[in-house]
PASEPA-113233 format. One line per field, with one value per atom (N, C-alpha, C): residue number from 0; atom name; x negated, y negated, z. Coordinates in pm, 1 decimal. Each point is the difference from the previous one (the first is absolute). Layout:
% residues N
num	[NUM/...]
atomo	[CA/...]
east	[X/...]
north	[Y/...]
up	[Z/...]
END
This chain:
% residues 170
num	[0/0/0/1/1/1/2/2/2/3/3/3/4/4/4/5/5/5/6/6/6/7/7/7/8/8/8/9/9/9/10/10/10/11/11/11/12/12/12/13/13/13/14/14/14/15/15/15/16/16/16/17/17/17/18/18/18/19/19/19/20/20/20/21/21/21/22/22/22/23/23/23/24/24/24/25/25/25/26/26/26/27/27/27/28/28/28/29/29/29/30/30/30/31/31/31/32/32/32/33/33/33/34/34/34/35/35/35/36/36/36/37/37/37/38/38/38/39/39/39/40/40/40/41/41/41/42/42/42/43/43/43/44/44/44/45/45/45/46/46/46/47/47/47/48/48/48/49/49/49/50/50/50/51/51/51/52/52/52/53/53/53/54/54/54/55/55/55/56/56/56/57/57/57/58/58/58/59/59/59/60/60/60/61/61/61/62/62/62/63/63/63/64/64/64/65/65/65/66/66/66/67/67/67/68/68/68/69/69/69/70/70/70/71/71/71/72/72/72/73/73/73/74/74/74/75/75/75/76/76/76/77/77/77/78/78/78/79/79/79/80/80/80/81/81/81/82/82/82/83/83/83/84/84/84/85/85/85/86/86/86/87/87/87/88/88/88/89/89/89/90/90/90/91/91/91/92/92/92/93/93/93/94/94/94/95/95/95/96/96/96/97/97/97/98/98/98/99/99/99/100/100/100/101/101/101/102/102/102/103/103/103/104/104/104/105/105/105/106/106/106/107/107/107/108/108/108/109/109/109/110/110/110/111/111/111/112/112/112/113/113/113/114/114/114/115/115/115/116/116/116/117/117/117/118/118/118/119/119/119/120/120/120/121/121/121/122/122/122/123/123/123/124/124/124/125/125/125/126/126/126/127/127/127/128/128/128/129/129/129/130/130/130/131/131/131/132/132/132/133/133/133/134/134/134/135/135/135/136/136/136/137/137/137/138/138/138/139/139/139/140/140/140/141/141/141/142/142/142/143/143/143/144/144/144/145/145/145/146/146/146/147/147/147/148/148/148/149/149/149/150/150/150/151/151/151/152/152/152/153/153/153/154/154/154/155/155/155/156/156/156/157/157/157/158/158/158/159/159/159/160/160/160/161/161/161/162/162/162/163/163/163/164/164/164/165/165/165/166/166/166/167/167/167/168/168/168/169/169/169]
atomo	[N/CA/C/N/CA/C/N/CA/C/N/CA/C/N/CA/C/N/CA/C/N/CA/C/N/CA/C/N/CA/C/N/CA/C/N/CA/C/N/CA/C/N/CA/C/N/CA/C/N/CA/C/N/CA/C/N/CA/C/N/CA/C/N/CA/C/N/CA/C/N/CA/C/N/CA/C/N/CA/C/N/CA/C/N/CA/C/N/CA/C/N/CA/C/N/CA/C/N/CA/C/N/CA/C/N/CA/C/N/CA/C/N/CA/C/N/CA/C/N/CA/C/N/CA/C/N/CA/C/N/CA/C/N/CA/C/N/CA/C/N/CA/C/N/CA/C/N/CA/C/N/CA/C/N/CA/C/N/CA/C/N/CA/C/N/CA/C/N/CA/C/N/CA/C/N/CA/C/N/CA/C/N/CA/C/N/CA/C/N/CA/C/N/CA/C/N/CA/C/N/CA/C/N/CA/C/N/CA/C/N/CA/C/N/CA/C/N/CA/C/N/CA/C/N/CA/C/N/CA/C/N/CA/C/N/CA/C/N/CA/C/N/CA/C/N/CA/C/N/CA/C/N/CA/C/N/CA/C/N/CA/C/N/CA/C/N/CA/C/N/CA/C/N/CA/C/N/CA/C/N/CA/C/N/CA/C/N/CA/C/N/CA/C/N/CA/C/N/CA/C/N/CA/C/N/CA/C/N/CA/C/N/CA/C/N/CA/C/N/CA/C/N/CA/C/N/CA/C/N/CA/C/N/CA/C/N/CA/C/N/CA/C/N/CA/C/N/CA/C/N/CA/C/N/CA/C/N/CA/C/N/CA/C/N/CA/C/N/CA/C/N/CA/C/N/CA/C/N/CA/C/N/CA/C/N/CA/C/N/CA/C/N/CA/C/N/CA/C/N/CA/C/N/CA/C/N/CA/C/N/CA/C/N/CA/C/N/CA/C/N/CA/C/N/CA/C/N/CA/C/N/CA/C/N/CA/C/N/CA/C/N/CA/C/N/CA/C/N/CA/C/N/CA/C/N/CA/C/N/CA/C/N/CA/C/N/CA/C/N/CA/C/N/CA/C/N/CA/C/N/CA/C/N/CA/C/N/CA/C/N/CA/C/N/CA/C/N/CA/C/N/CA/C/N/CA/C/N/CA/C/N/CA/C/N/CA/C/N/CA/C/N/CA/C/N/CA/C/N/CA/C/N/CA/C/N/CA/C/N/CA/C/N/CA/C/N/CA/C/N/CA/C/N/CA/C/N/CA/C/N/CA/C/N/CA/C/N/CA/C/N/CA/C/N/CA/C/N/CA/C/N/CA/C/N/CA/C/N/CA/C/N/CA/C]
east	[-84.7/84.7/-89.5/25.5/-77.6/85.6/-67.0/73.4/23.9/105.3/36.9/-79.9/-44.0/-72.8/90.7/131.9/93.1/-15.9/20.6/-11.8/110.8/-37.5/95.2/89.2/128.8/83.4/-45.2/24.7/-40.6/82.9/120.8/86.8/96.1/57.2/96.8/100.6/126.6/102.3/-5.6/57.7/9.6/80.2/107.3/90.4/-72.2/-97.3/-70.5/-84.7/-40.0/-90.3/61.6/124.0/61.7/2.5/-9.2/-0.5/78.8/79.8/74.1/-26.9/-20.8/-20.9/73.0/23.6/65.7/-53.4/13.2/-42.2/82.8/39.2/71.6/-101.9/23.8/-93.1/24.6/-104.5/5.9/-78.1/12.8/-69.0/-150.9/-68.0/-143.9/-30.3/102.3/-17.0/26.0/25.7/43.7/-116.1/24.0/-97.0/42.5/-72.6/28.0/131.8/58.3/128.1/119.1/-27.1/108.0/42.9/-75.5/25.5/-100.7/13.1/-96.6/-132.7/-107.6/-135.7/-34.3/-52.7/-33.8/-98.4/-95.4/-98.4/62.5/106.2/70.7/63.7/56.7/61.8/-105.4/-114.9/-105.8/-54.0/-17.0/-48.0/100.7/127.9/104.6/4.6/-13.7/2.8/-116.7/-119.9/-117.3/17.6/53.5/23.1/106.1/107.1/107.6/-53.5/-77.1/-56.7/-101.1/-77.1/-99.5/66.1/111.0/70.5/46.5/54.6/45.6/-116.0/-113.3/-117.5/-50.5/-6.5/-49.3/97.5/129.6/97.5/-21.6/-33.8/-23.3/-130.7/-107.3/-132.4/-19.5/67.4/-24.9/-147.1/-54.8/-138.3/-1.9/-105.5/-11.3/-8.2/58.5/-0.4/-33.1/-69.9/-35.8/54.4/27.1/49.4/-112.3/24.6/-97.3/38.3/130.5/44.0/145.5/33.0/139.0/25.1/96.1/32.0/63.6/14.1/58.0/128.2/8.2/117.5/64.9/114.1/75.8/111.2/7.3/104.3/115.4/93.5/106.1/113.4/28.7/105.0/-54.9/31.4/-48.8/70.3/-72.1/56.4/0.9/112.2/18.6/-30.8/-42.6/-17.7/137.2/4.1/125.2/54.3/-56.2/43.5/-80.6/58.6/-66.2/-68.6/-129.5/-71.7/-2.4/44.4/0.6/-92.9/-93.4/-92.4/14.8/11.3/13.4/-116.8/-78.7/-119.5/13.7/-48.9/-1.2/-127.4/-49.2/-111.7/55.5/-62.6/42.6/-85.0/-130.1/-95.3/-116.8/-57.0/-114.3/-109.3/-122.7/-117.8/-71.2/-130.6/-75.0/-13.6/-39.7/-17.9/82.3/63.3/74.6/148.3/77.4/145.7/51.2/99.4/70.3/123.8/13.1/116.7/78.8/127.3/88.0/76.9/10.2/72.9/103.7/125.3/108.4/27.5/14.6/21.6/140.0/72.3/135.9/7.1/83.2/31.0/147.3/30.7/138.7/42.3/113.1/62.6/74.2/-49.2/56.2/144.9/37.3/135.0/103.8/-40.1/95.7/-19.5/-119.2/-31.6/-45.9/-4.2/-43.3/-148.5/-35.9/-138.6/-43.5/-118.9/-54.1/-133.2/-19.0/-129.3/-89.2/-101.4/-82.4/-122.4/-55.4/-113.9/-39.1/-86.4/-57.4/-149.2/-76.6/-145.8/-53.6/-108.6/-65.7/-137.4/-32.6/-128.5/-67.9/-132.0/-74.6/-74.4/12.6/-68.9/-87.7/-110.2/-91.0/-6.7/14.2/-14.6/-148.6/-35.6/-141.5/-19.8/-120.9/-35.7/-66.9/-49.4/-59.9/-121.3/-69.5/-118.2/35.2/126.5/43.1/-3.5/-25.7/-3.5/137.0/24.3/129.2/23.2/124.7/36.7/125.1/9.9/113.6/131.4/104.8/134.2/91.4/107.3/94.6/60.8/29.4/68.2/140.0/59.8/132.4/104.4/105.0/111.5/112.2/38.7/111.0/125.7/99.1/120.8/114.3/-4.4/110.3/-53.7/90.6/-38.7/-58.6/56.3/-50.4/-142.3/-24.9/-135.3/-97.4/41.2/-86.8/-25.9/102.2/-16.6/-99.9/16.6/-90.8/-142.7/-14.3/-131.7/-66.2/75.7/-52.1/-40.2/84.4/-31.8/-124.7/-12.3/-117.0/-127.6/7.7/-116.6/-44.1/95.6/-32.0/-63.7/53.7/-61.1/-142.9/-21.0/-134.3/-95.9/44.7/-82.1/-38.7/96.6/-27.1/-96.6/15.5/-92.0/-143.7/-17.9/-134.3/-56.7/82.8/-45.1/-43.0/80.2/-33.1/-129.5/-17.1/-121.5/-122.5/11.8/-111.9/-33.2/102.2/-22.1/-69.5/38.9/-62.9/-147.3/-29.6/-139.6/-83.7/56.7/-73.1/-25.6/97.1/-18.3/-110.7/-3.2/-101.7/-139.1/-10.5/-130.6/-55.6/68.1/-49.5/-105.9]
north	[116.9/-116.9/-123.4/-92.6/-123.1/-114.0/-101.4/-114.7/-99.2/-74.3/-98.9/-127.9/-63.4/-124.8/-117.1/20.9/-107.9/-43.7/-129.7/-54.1/55.4/40.1/53.5/-113.3/28.4/-100.9/-17.7/-117.2/-28.3/80.1/38.5/74.6/87.7/96.4/91.3/38.8/15.4/38.6/149.7/38.9/141.5/74.0/-60.2/60.5/35.3/-81.3/21.4/127.7/47.7/114.6/126.6/-5.4/118.5/114.3/122.4/118.5/110.8/69.6/115.9/117.2/115.3/121.2/115.2/103.6/117.8/125.2/111.4/129.4/109.0/95.6/117.0/94.7/41.7/89.6/143.5/61.4/131.9/102.1/129.1/103.4/-21.4/-58.3/-23.6/-105.2/-73.6/-101.1/57.0/129.7/62.8/33.4/-21.6/43.5/135.7/50.3/133.4/7.1/-113.5/-2.8/-16.8/-11.1/-16.9/-143.8/-91.6/-142.7/-54.0/-128.5/-62.1/-18.3/38.7/-11.4/-147.6/-34.3/-139.4/-60.2/80.4/-50.0/-44.1/69.3/-40.7/-136.7/-22.3/-130.0/-110.1/29.9/-100.2/-40.4/96.4/-31.6/-89.4/33.9/-80.0/-140.4/-8.1/-128.3/-87.6/56.9/-76.8/-56.6/78.7/-47.9/-109.5/18.4/-100.3/-132.2/4.7/-121.8/-63.9/81.9/-52.4/-79.8/50.5/-73.0/-135.8/-1.9/-124.6/-97.9/48.0/-85.7/-56.1/85.5/-46.5/-96.7/18.6/-97.3/-136.2/-0.4/-128.6/-62.8/78.7/-53.7/-17.4/83.4/8.4/28.0/82.7/44.7/144.4/76.4/132.4/-15.0/93.6/-1.8/139.2/4.6/127.1/5.7/121.4/20.6/-24.4/-87.7/-25.7/75.9/12.2/74.7/39.8/105.2/44.0/9.9/-77.8/5.9/134.4/23.8/124.3/35.0/125.8/49.7/107.5/-31.5/96.3/56.6/132.0/67.0/25.8/-93.5/2.5/97.0/15.0/90.9/87.0/127.9/83.7/-33.4/15.2/-15.2/139.3/36.1/135.9/8.6/117.6/26.8/-16.5/-64.5/-27.3/-138.8/-68.8/-136.8/-96.9/-115.3/-107.4/-89.8/-20.5/-94.5/-133.4/-104.4/-136.0/-83.7/-68.6/-87.9/-141.8/-93.3/-142.1/-74.5/-68.1/-70.0/-150.3/-74.7/-146.5/-52.4/-112.2/-68.1/-68.5/26.3/-63.2/-121.2/12.0/-101.6/-1.4/-118.0/-15.1/-79.5/52.7/-73.4/-60.3/-12.6/-56.7/100.6/124.9/102.9/125.3/5.2/120.4/-29.8/107.4/-10.0/115.9/-26.2/109.5/31.2/126.4/47.6/91.0/-30.4/85.1/92.1/126.8/97.1/69.2/-9.2/72.5/126.5/111.0/130.0/49.6/42.0/52.5/138.4/85.6/129.7/-2.2/36.3/-1.4/139.4/44.2/121.1/-41.2/43.9/-44.1/45.3/113.3/52.6/-76.9/-49.8/-73.0/-150.8/-43.7/-142.5/-49.1/88.2/-39.1/-33.3/-118.7/-45.9/-28.0/54.1/-19.8/-74.9/-97.1/-68.7/90.4/60.8/98.1/-60.3/-103.7/-66.3/-126.6/-76.6/-121.6/5.3/-50.3/0.2/-132.7/-46.1/-122.4/36.3/-54.6/23.8/-134.0/2.3/-120.2/27.9/-91.4/9.4/-121.8/19.4/-107.9/-9.3/-122.2/-23.0/-3.6/61.8/5.7/-48.1/-48.0/-42.3/115.4/-27.7/104.4/65.4/-74.9/53.1/74.3/1.3/69.4/-84.9/-129.6/-90.3/-60.7/-40.3/-60.3/-130.9/-24.2/-122.1/-58.8/-132.5/-66.7/37.1/5.2/31.6/-120.8/-5.9/-110.4/-1.7/-118.4/-13.5/59.5/27.7/61.1/-106.6/-3.6/-91.9/77.6/-44.9/61.0/-81.9/64.5/-71.5/9.0/98.9/21.5/9.6/-6.3/19.2/139.3/100.3/137.1/9.1/-67.0/-4.4/-59.6/-108.8/-68.3/87.5/70.5/89.6/110.6/60.8/106.8/-52.3/-122.4/-61.2/-23.2/-50.7/-23.1/132.0/102.0/132.6/57.7/-18.8/48.9/-68.8/-130.8/-73.8/53.4/32.7/55.7/138.3/83.8/131.5/-15.3/-96.9/-24.8/-38.7/-87.3/-40.9/121.5/87.7/120.2/95.0/12.9/85.9/-49.3/-132.9/-56.9/23.7/-16.3/27.3/145.6/92.6/142.6/30.8/-60.7/21.9/-52.1/-118.6/-57.0/85.5/49.1/85.8/129.3/57.0/122.9/-25.0/-112.6/-34.1/-10.3/-61.4/-14.9/137.1/89.8/136.2/73.9/-12.9/69.6/-55.5/-128.8/-65.5/11.7/68.4/16.6/105.5]
up	[0.0/0.0/0.0/-88.5/-3.1/50.0/52.0/51.6/-111.9/11.1/-100.1/21.3/-107.5/15.2/36.2/-4.3/31.7/145.1/23.8/135.8/87.9/122.7/97.0/52.4/22.0/64.4/144.1/56.0/137.2/99.4/-40.9/91.4/-78.1/72.0/-61.1/108.2/-38.7/96.6/27.7/112.3/36.0/-106.1/-42.5/-98.1/-131.0/-39.0/-126.7/-1.7/117.5/2.9/57.7/45.0/59.2/-100.7/55.5/-85.5/67.7/-78.4/49.3/-92.3/60.4/-77.4/67.8/-77.4/58.0/-67.7/72.3/-54.1/65.2/-81.1/48.8/61.4/123.4/68.2/-46.2/-51.6/-61.5/83.3/-33.4/79.1/16.4/-96.9/14.1/107.8/47.9/105.1/139.5/9.3/125.2/93.4/131.2/100.6/56.1/98.8/54.1/77.7/34.0/71.8/-94.5/-128.9/-96.2/-21.6/58.4/-20.0/-100.4/-31.2/-90.6/73.3/-65.5/50.3/20.1/117.9/30.3/-98.4/-47.1/-96.0/-131.1/-42.3/-122.8/19.5/119.2/29.4/7.5/61.5/10.6/-136.5/-89.7/-135.3/-72.6/12.1/-63.7/60.3/132.4/69.1/-44.7/-11.4/-40.6/-140.2/-90.9/-137.1/-2.5/77.3/5.1/51.2/108.9/57.2/-95.5/-70.8/-93.9/-112.2/-52.3/-105.9/52.3/120.2/60.9/16.3/51.1/19.8/-132.8/-102.8/-129.7/-65.9/23.4/-51.9/64.7/128.5/66.4/-48.3/1.4/-34.2/-150.5/-79.6/-144.7/-26.1/90.4/-5.7/49.1/-30.6/61.4/151.9/71.5/146.4/51.3/113.4/60.9/142.4/45.4/135.3/99.6/97.0/106.3/126.3/25.0/117.9/-14.6/72.4/13.4/149.0/47.5/141.8/32.9/124.7/50.1/-74.7/-36.6/-72.5/85.4/57.0/78.8/-86.7/-7.5/-76.0/96.6/6.5/100.1/-34.5/-127.5/-45.2/-111.8/-0.4/-109.7/-130.5/-108.9/-134.1/-60.8/-55.9/-50.4/-149.3/-41.3/-142.3/-65.9/-115.2/-69.9/28.3/99.8/26.3/-86.0/-22.6/-73.5/101.9/-15.2/84.6/-72.9/69.9/-53.7/86.7/-63.4/72.2/-51.9/96.7/-31.6/62.0/-83.9/46.1/-19.9/100.0/-5.6/64.2/-51.9/64.3/124.4/115.6/124.4/35.5/-24.1/43.3/-97.8/-20.2/-90.7/70.4/-7.3/46.4/-119.6/7.2/-112.1/-114.0/33.7/-102.8/28.4/115.4/38.3/17.2/-4.9/11.6/82.7/84.8/66.2/-81.7/-36.0/-74.2/93.3/18.7/78.9/-93.0/36.9/-81.5/87.6/-41.7/66.4/-80.2/72.7/-63.4/35.4/-102.6/16.4/-63.4/58.3/-60.0/-35.8/-123.2/-47.5/-44.2/53.2/-48.8/-126.6/-112.9/-128.1/-16.1/55.5/-16.9/80.9/118.9/84.4/-4.8/-41.1/0.4/136.4/99.1/134.2/-2.3/50.6/0.5/143.8/38.2/134.4/-9.6/89.2/10.8/83.7/-61.2/70.5/66.2/-56.0/62.6/-75.2/65.2/-56.9/24.3/-95.0/14.5/-53.8/61.2/-44.3/-54.5/-115.8/-63.7/-24.4/-10.8/-35.4/-129.1/-93.6/-128.9/-19.6/-71.9/-34.1/-151.5/-51.7/-144.1/-33.4/-113.9/-38.6/-144.1/-25.8/-135.6/-74.8/-121.3/-82.7/65.0/84.6/66.7/129.0/35.8/120.7/125.4/-15.4/115.3/26.9/124.3/34.7/-74.7/-34.5/-71.1/65.7/-1.3/63.6/-68.1/82.2/-49.6/18.1/-78.5/16.1/140.7/48.5/128.9/-11.6/112.8/5.6/30.4/-80.7/22.3/66.9/118.3/73.6/-28.8/-62.3/-41.1/100.8/87.7/93.8/143.4/95.5/139.7/20.1/-67.0/10.4/-56.5/-113.2/-56.2/101.1/62.0/96.7/122.0/47.8/114.3/-33.7/-117.5/-40.4/-16.7/-49.7/-15.9/136.3/95.2/135.3/65.0/-12.9/54.8/-66.8/-132.6/-72.8/44.5/25.7/48.6/136.6/84.6/132.1/-13.4/-88.9/-22.0/-53.7/-88.9/-53.7/113.5/88.6/113.5/85.1/27.1/80.1/-72.6/-131.2/-76.2/12.0/-9.8/12.4/139.3/103.2/136.6/15.9/-54.6/8.6/-75.5/-116.5/-78.4/73.9/59.9/75.5/122.2/69.4/117.0/-41.5/-112.3/-50.0/-34.2/-63.2/-32.1/126.7/103.3/126.9/62.7/-5.0/54.9/-74.5/-130.8/-80.4/24.2/28.0/16.6/141.2/89.8/137.4/4.0]
END
């Protein structure tokens, strides 16, 4: 993927970069308990979040972190997994992407929110170095709330990273 020589906009709305994807869970996605294998969900989640990040940056983006992923409800083989991704917060070169995961029984239409995960992506240039991303425009109170929450999660991630560095350097 090459980057466009066109000048980046100074900002972009959350709505402009949102991404939704879905996949029917098949037998190859099954774990030993007969549910969907967590690794299959994580791979799908990473791709969904990556598309959202690249839509915002209009640059290649790489995964920097995936926050804790709790599998609160099992997803069954034969269900449709729907993932909805949105940019929550933007720094200079990084972005927090929130992904909501739903399982839908296609025959009944019943949809369950199974989990939410936060990922961090960094936009990169052709040489693989970090590059600035457009600022985030929050259009609604909900957008602003998610942005504030994302900024707080970013602060905590940095604290955890710094604490880990100090432990390793002892």
